[in-house]
Structure formats: structure tokens, C-alpha cells
N, C-alpha and C positions, 0 to 999 in steps of 0.2 A: 297289376293284379286282377283281375274281375271279380265282383261280388260273388258269392255261390249262392243259387237258387233258395229263395224263401218258401216255406212251409204256407199251403193256402192259410189266406186268412178270413176271418169271420166278417161279416158284414158289420157287426158293431163295429170289430178292429180297424177295417178300412174305413168307416165313417169316422171314427176318433182321429186317424192321420188326415183326413180332408179336412177336417174342422181346424186342427192344432195348424195345417197350412193355410188355412183361410183366414183366421183369427190373427196369426203372426204378423200378415199384411194388413188387414184391415181395422184393425184395433191393437195396434203395437203396445200401448201402455197399459194393457190389461195382461199382456203377454211376457212368460209362460203363463198359462191357464189353470186356475184351482180345477179341483176336482167339481165343483158345484157347475161353474163355467164351462166347462169341458161338456158335461151333460146336456146343460141347456142348449149347447150349440149342437149337440148330437140329435137333440127332439125338437129342434126348430121345424115349424107347420109350413115355412116359406122357404122357396130354393133348397128342398130336399127333395129325393125320388130314389128310394122308397121314403114315406114318412114314418118314422118309429117312435120308439116310447122305451125308452131304457133307464131304469135305475140308475144310482150313483155306484150301489153295489156292483151291479153288473158293468157298469163302466169301468169299475176299479178293476173288476178280475181282468176285462179286457185289457187295461193298462199294464198289469202284471206281465201278460205273456208277450206284448209288444217291448215292454222294458227288456224281457229275456232275450229278443231279437235284436235290441238295441234300436229299434226303430223309435221308440220314445225315451226321453231322458227325464228324470224326476231331480227334482231340487227343492231346497228350503227354503221357503217364502217367509215372510213376515206372519208366522203363527201358522200358516197351512203349508202343506205340499203345491208345488206346481209343476208343470209338464210341458215338455218340448218336444218338438218333431226333429228326428234325423233321418228323414229319407233320403236327400241326395247322398249323404256320404254313403249310409247304408246299402242303397241300391244301385248306387255306382251310376248315376244318371245327370245329364245335363241343368243347371238349374232351373232353366224354362221350362224343363219336362214336368218338375214336381208340381206346379198349379195344374197341370194338366190333368194329372193323376188324381191329385186333389179333386177336381172338377167333376171328374168322371165317378168317383168315391161320393161326391155329394149329390149329384142330380142324375144319374143313371146315364145311359145310352145318348150321345149326343152328334151330332155333324159336326165338323171343322169348323164351320161358320159360326154354329152355336157356343161351340167350345170358346173361339176368339171373344164373343161377346159377353160368356159367363165368366171370363179370366179377367175382364179387363180392369178390375180394380187389384189384381194380384200380378200380372205381367203384361206387357207391350208386347203384342204381337203385330207385325207388320200388315199382315193379311190372313187369309183363310189358307195359303198356299205354306206360308211358315208355320203355321201351326200343324199341318198335316206333315211335313218334313220332321217335326220333332216327333209325330206319333207314327210314322214309319218307323224312324230309328228304335222307337220302343218297341214296337211288333218285331223288329227283326234282330232283337239283341240274342248273342250267343249263349247268354247263360240263362236265358227263359223269356218270352215274350211278356212284355206287361199290360199290352194293352192289343186288341182286336179289330176290324172290321167286319161288322155284321152284314148280311147280304141286305141287299136294298129292298126294301118292302113295298109291294104295289101301293101306290100313288103319293111315295115320297120321291122327291126330287132327288136326294142325296142321301147314301148310305151313312150311317152311324157308327160311332167309335163307342167302345167298352173297357173298362179296365180290368184285368184279370190276376188282381191280387188276392182273389178269392178262388183262382183257379179257373180251370176252361169254363166259358159258357156257352151253353147250348143255343144253338141258333133259332130264333123267334119263330113262331109257326107263320105263315106267309096269310094274311088275312086281308080282304078285301076293305079299301078304303070307306069309311063312313064319312057320309056329306056333313058340311058342317052349316047347321042353320045359324045364320045371323041377321040380326035387322040390319035393315039397311041404313038407319042412323047410327048404330053403332060397329058398322063394319070396321071404320076406319081404327076402333079404339081393339080391335081384336088380331091386329098383325102380331107376328111373333116379335120384332122390336118394341113394340106399345108392352106385352105381355112383361117381356124380359125387363124393361123399366121400371114397370110396377112391382115386378120382385124383387130387383134392387132396391128399390124405396124402401118395401117393408124390410128387407133385411137390415138397410142402413137405419131402420129406426129400432129393431131388435137389438141390434149392437150398440144403440145408444144409453137401452133401457140396460144392458149388460152392465155397461162401463156404471150408471149410476148404482145400479144393485152391488156392484163391486166396490165402491166408495162408501156405500152405505152400512157393507158388512165391514170393511175395516175401520170405520169410524165406531160401529158397536162394538168391535173387538177392542179397540182402544179405550173406551169409556168403561168397558168391563174390566180391562186389564186395570186400569186406575182405582 
């Protein structure tokens, strides 16, 4: 039995699902996430597009709606509530499709090749063609498309994909590509792969800080309870 279509999600609700999928695979020791860790993940300055600033109250309100849709499951942890995602079961999609949806919710429109690179820590795709296979499957679902392919923009070699968790996406207006001004000495460091590598290193550092903050919070809570 196929899953019924979901109502459109807000930007924050989609971001929350993306964060939960990401952190489940990258920081499993801290998963399920606390409200504080989830808000921190939503508000990351790296590996996020668009960058947002959401309060814990706003995140909690979004979580309530996601819980009603059973996209998020709440559980009692040590002294605090924790949250985990239930995307695969609710949307009735292949397991490897979940990281793709999450990455689109976290980083916005991307090509199949960019998605494969950005999902490297979440799932192992053999090549961009395998990513496209899952994307076309998500786009052709009978119960409603979950992704769409945007028209290729001038100056772009490939078209980009977007998620439709928030509803239909209007095509971007065609604009002339702006030339990239790069010094000769730094040109090698401005390639997409180099930028992606730097972003991943920054994200890894943020995740280490999150783990330290979570451990410190639990230590302080234990000392306070004593």
C-alpha cells in the first residue's frame, strides 16, 4: 500500500528532517538528537543553503507538526527529550533515496554529481548515474513527486535537482552567467571539489564541537542531579 501524499512542509520542517538524517549517519553517538543539538544543526553556517536562524521555540513548534505526520519520533533520553527521523517509512521510498532528499533539504538545488559528492558520508553511490536513477524514481512517484529537475541555466553544464517537500518550486529566472574572477595562484583552490572538501572539513569540526557540547551538558546535568 503506497503512502498518502503529505501536506507541504515549511523550510524549517524540511531542514529538521535533513539534519536528523545527516546526524544519524555522521554523529551516531549523539543520535537521536536533543532539541538543542537539532537547533544547532539547523542553524549551521556551513553546508547549508539557505542559511537560517531558528530559535529552539521555532524548532520545537516545527517538530510538533512533524510528529503529527509521524515523520519525526520523540523519545525520552537521559533527562531530555530526543528526536529521530522516520522518513523512509512514512514516504515509502528506498533507503538510498533518503540521504538525497536530506541533502537537497540541507543544501538546496544541486546536480547529480554534486549530490553524490555531498552525500559521500551518508551513502555510497557508485556514480552520478546511480544518483540520477534514484532521483528519477522520486520524481515519478504515483503518489506525488518528491524531487524535480530544474531547467538548465545559462553557463551551467548540468541541470540541478530540487526537493518538493515544501510543494512545487517555481523555475528560476534565466540569467547570464557571471564570470568568475580568480587569481592565477588560487585558481586551483576554487574548483568545486576543493570547495566541497573545505565545507566537509568545516562540518566535521562542527560535529566534533557538538559531541563535546553534548558530553559537557550531560556531565553538568549529572553533577547537578548529585
